[in-house]
C-alpha positions in Angstrom: 4.7 -8.0 17.5 3.1 -6.1 15.6 5.1 -2.6 16.6 2.0 -0.7 15.4 -0.9 -1.2 12.4 -1.5 1.1 10.0 -5.5 1.3 8.4 -7.3 2.8 5.6 -10.4 2.6 4.4 -12.0 2.0 1.0 -15.1 1.5 -1.0 -16.0 -0.2 -4.4 -18.7 -0.5 -6.4 -19.7 -2.8 -9.0 -22.8 -1.2 -10.9 -25.3 -2.8 -13.9 -29.0 -3.7 -14.7 -27.8 -7.3 -13.2 -27.9 -5.3 -9.8 -29.9 -2.9 -9.1 -31.8 -5.1 -6.1 -28.6 -5.1 -4.8 -27.5 -8.6 -5.4 -24.6 -10.0 -6.8 -24.0 -14.1 -7.0 -21.5 -15.3 -5.1 -19.7 -17.4 -8.1 -18.5 -14.3 -9.2 -18.3 -11.6 -6.2 -15.3 -14.2 -4.4 -12.6 -14.6 -7.2 -13.3 -10.9 -7.5 -13.0 -10.3 -3.8 -9.9 -13.2 -2.8 -8.1 -11.1 -6.1 -8.7 -7.9 -4.4 -6.7 -9.2 -1.6 -3.7 -11.1 -3.7 -3.7 -7.1 -5.1 -3.3 -5.5 -2.2 -0.5 -8.2 -0.5 1.3 -8.2 -3.6 1.7 -4.2 -3.5 2.8 -4.7 0.1 4.9 -7.9 -0.6 6.7 -5.1 -3.0 7.3 -2.1 -0.6 7.4 -3.8 2.8 8.9 -7.2 1.9 9.2 -9.1 4.9 9.2 -6.0 7.3 5.2 -5.9 7.3 2.2 -8.0 6.6 -0.7 -6.8 4.9 -4.2 -8.0 5.0 -8.5 -7.0 3.3 -11.1 -6.3 5.8 -14.9 -6.6 4.3 -16.8 -4.2 6.1 -20.1 -4.1 5.0 -22.6 -2.9 2.3 -23.0 0.8 1.9 -25.6 1.6 -0.5 -28.5 0.3 -2.9 -29.2 0.2 -6.2 -25.3 -1.7 -7.0 -23.9 -4.0 -5.2 -20.9 -1.4 -3.1 -18.8 -3.1 -0.2 -16.6 -1.3 2.4 -13.6 -2.7 2.8 -10.2 -2.1 4.2 -6.4 -2.6 4.0 -4.9 -3.2 7.2 -1.0 -3.4 7.1 1.1 -4.5 10.7 4.5 -3.7 10.6 7.3 -5.4 12.5 10.1 -5.1 14.5 9.5 -1.2 13.1 11.7 0.4 15.9 15.0 -1.1 13.5 14.0 0.9 10.3 13.5 4.4 12.8 16.2 5.7 11.2 17.3 3.9 8.6 17.4 4.9 5.2 13.7 2.1 4.7 11.2 3.6 3.8 7.9 2.1 4.7 4.9 2.3 2.4 1.4 2.7 4.6 -1.9 1.0 3.8 -2.7 5.2 2.3 0.2 5.2 0.6 0.0 1.1 -1.3 -3.8 2.3 -1.1 -3.4 5.6 -3.9 -0.8 4.1 -5.7 -3.2 1.3 -6.6 -5.8 3.6 -7.5 -8.2 2.1 -3.8 -8.2 5.4 -2.2 -7.2 9.5 -3.9 -5.0 11.3 -2.9 -1.1 12.3 -3.3 -0.5 10.2 -5.6 -3.2 10.9 -7.5 -2.3 14.8 -8.1 1.5 13.7 -9.0 0.0 11.6 -10.7 -1.5 8.2 -12.4 -2.3 5.1 -10.5 -1.8 2.2 -11.3 -5.5 1.6 -13.1 -4.8 4.5 -14.4 -1.5 4.3 -16.1 -3.2 1.2 -17.4 -5.6 2.9 -18.5 -3.9 5.3 -20.4 -1.1 2.7 -22.1 -4.5 1.3 -23.8 -2.0 -1.8 -24.7 0.4 0.0 -26.5 4.3 -0.5 -26.3 6.0 2.1 -23.6 8.9 2.8 -25.4 11.1 4.7 -22.9 10.8 5.3 -19.0 12.5 8.2 -17.4 13.1 9.3 -13.9 12.6 12.8 -13.1 15.9 13.4 -10.5 15.7 13.2 -6.6 11.9 13.0 -6.9 10.5 10.2 -6.7 8.6 11.0 -10.3 8.9 8.9 -13.8 8.0 9.9 -17.2 6.9 7.5 -19.2 6.9 8.0 -22.9 4.8 6.1 -25.7 5.7 7.7 -29.2 5.3 11.9 -27.9 2.9 11.0 -25.6 3.7 11.2 -22.0 2.4 11.1 -18.3 4.3 12.0 -15.0 3.5 8.6 -12.9 5.5 8.0 -9.2 8.0 5.6 -9.4 5.9 2.6 -7.4 3.7 3.3 -10.2 5.8 1.3 -12.4 6.7 -1.3 -10.2 3.3 -2.1 -9.3 2.6 -1.9 -13.4 5.2 -4.2 -14.1 4.5 -6.9 -11.5 2.7 -9.6 -13.3 1.1 -11.1 -10.1 -0.3 -7.8 -8.8 -1.5 -7.7 -12.8 -3.2 -10.7 -12.7 -4.7 -9.9 -9.3 -6.2 -6.9 -10.8 -7.4 -8.8 -13.9 -9.1 -10.8 -11.9 -10.5 -7.7 -9.8 -12.6 -7.0 -12.1 -13.9 -10.7 -13.2 -17.5 -9.4 -12.8 -17.2 -6.9 -16.1 -17.2 -9.9 -17.7 -20.1 -11.2 -16.5 -24.1 -10.2 -18.8 -25.4 -7.5 -16.9 -23.0 -5.9 -14.8 -20.6 -2.8 -16.7 -19.4 -0.9 -14.1 -16.1 -0.3 -11.4 -16.3 2.2 -9.2 -14.1 3.6 -6.0 -15.3 5.6 -4.6 -16.5 8.3 -1.8 -18.2 6.5 1.8 -22.0 8.1 -0.1 -20.9 7.3 -3.6 -21.1 10.9 -4.7 -18.0 10.4 -6.6 -15.9 8.4 -8.2 -12.6 7.9 -8.5 -11.2 5.4 -10.2 -13.4 3.9 -12.2 -13.1 1.0 -15.5 -16.7 -0.1 -18.0 -16.5 -3.8 -19.8 -15.4 -2.1 -22.8 -12.5 -0.8 -21.1 -11.6 -4.6 -19.0 -9.1 -5.4 -22.1 -6.7 -2.4 -21.0 -5.6 -4.3 -18.1 -5.0 -8.0 -19.5 -0.9 -8.1 -19.9 1.3 -8.5 -23.0 1.8 -12.2 -24.4 5.0 -12.4 -23.8 7.9 -13.9 -26.5 10.4 -15.7 -24.7 13.9 -15.7 -27.4 15.1 -19.3 -28.5 17.1 -18.5 -31.5 17.7 -16.4 -34.4 20.5 -16.9 -36.6 21.4 -16.4 -40.9 21.6 -18.5 -43.3 21.7 -18.8 -47.3 19.1 -20.7 -48.8 17.0 -20.6 -52.7 13.6 -19.8 -52.2 10.3 -20.5 -54.4 7.7 -17.1 -54.7 4.8 -17.9 -54.2 2.9 -15.4 -53.6 3.6 -11.3 -53.9 2.9 -8.1 -52.6 4.2 -5.0 -53.6 2.5 -2.5 -50.8 4.9 -0.9 -48.2 5.9 -3.4 -45.1 3.6 -5.9 -46.8 5.1 -9.8 -46.9 5.7 -12.2 -49.7 5.2 -15.2 -49.9 7.9 -18.0 -49.9 8.1 -22.2 -50.6 11.7 -23.5 -49.0 10.8 -27.2 -50.2 9.3 -28.0 -47.2 6.7 -25.4 -46.2 5.4 -22.0 -47.0 6.0 -19.1 -44.5 5.7 -15.0 -45.0 8.9 -13.3 -44.5 9.4 -9.4 -44.3 12.0 -8.0 -47.6 14.6 -5.9 -45.4 17.1 -5.8 -48.7 16.3 -1.9 -50.0 18.4 -2.1 -53.0 16.3 -4.9 -54.2 12.8 -2.6 -53.8 14.5 0.1 -55.4 14.9 -2.2 -58.3 11.9 -3.6 -58.0 10.4 0.2 -58.0 12.8 1.7 -60.4 10.5 -1.4 -63.0 14.6 -2.7 -63.4 13.9 -5.8 -62.2 11.4 -8.1 -64.4 10.4 -11.8 -62.3 7.1 -13.4 -62.0 4.8 -16.4 -59.1 7.4 -19.7 -59.4 10.3 -17.4 -59.4 13.2 -18.9 -57.4 15.3 -16.3 -55.4 18.6 -17.1 -53.7 18.9 -14.9 -50.9 19.9 -14.3 -46.8 17.3 -15.3 -44.7 17.4 -14.4 -41.2 15.0 -16.7 -38.5 13.5 -15.8 -35.6 12.2 -18.3 -32.7 10.4 -18.1 -29.9 8.3 -19.0 -27.7 4.8 -17.3 -27.1 1.7 -19.0 -25.2 3.9 -22.5 -25.1 4.4 -22.2 -29.1 6.8 -22.2 -31.2 6.4 -18.7 -33.2 9.2 -18.5 -36.7 9.5 -15.0 -38.1 11.6 -14.7 -41.5 13.1 -11.4 -42.9 15.0 -11.6 -46.2 18.0 -9.8 -45.4 19.5 -10.0 -49.0 18.6 -10.8 -52.1 21.5 -12.9 -54.1 20.6 -13.2 -57.3 16.8 -14.4 -59.2 16.2 -17.6 -61.1 12.6 -17.7 -63.8 11.0 -20.7 -62.8 10.2 -23.0 -65.8 8.1 -22.2 -68.4 8.6 -25.0 -70.8 8.8 -28.3 -70.5 12.3 -29.5 -71.3 13.1 -32.6 -73.6 15.8 -34.8 -74.4 16.5 -36.6 -77.5 18.0 -39.5 -77.9 22.0 -39.5 -79.7 
């Protein structure tokens, strides 16, 4: 039996020229609401596990000229008396909605919600996450850029199931005439979280690569294409197929820059090669690096003549 229930209302708006009559196609709305419910349930699972149950309730629409919905999150705590004197801190509806970015509150003051964090990251690679001792706050770094967020926001950001649900929540923005998702107050006079059609791509999950193999071997490669621009790859043939490879031999690059080496298309390189194989979106991907150029063998310039003795 439930010991206590936490309830918090929030207001979601989809806006754009297609919604001026406050009507929205059910085939777009239903999946978005289902995804919103899944996001809330997954967030509750992350923070409360089996100690609480979360539900999303749809209450009513609240303003014309767009499509707005009043919703409530209900968190039911099971056997809460067992946790009153324990070190386990349960998250109520207000906490969870703040961390997601579906209401404004202390979470917005301390740092970004997960919506804010995703928009700030903007598809870039996070280089470091640094906890601030005994504060519940983390510093998130992308190079020299830094944003402070609550540790709970990081947990949501990293959860793939939650992130996929957020993408579903924003799916109506992929339709013509629906340009904005917003979280507002009940009068729709203030927006706390906004995602525009142009920002939807920021919420897509980065493509994950699963490592398969990493090997180093000696081989002979024929030069097919040259590039002397920094970081550009050369094209080679190993006799079985063509591939591009990064040149990581700094001595070799220095000799090229100094004009010491002379070679051309068709020459053969005896080299130490590193091949990294990963699985990406169900397909094998290979990356090649030339670690060391051991010898250059000039390509055949003239036809060899054979004479009878």
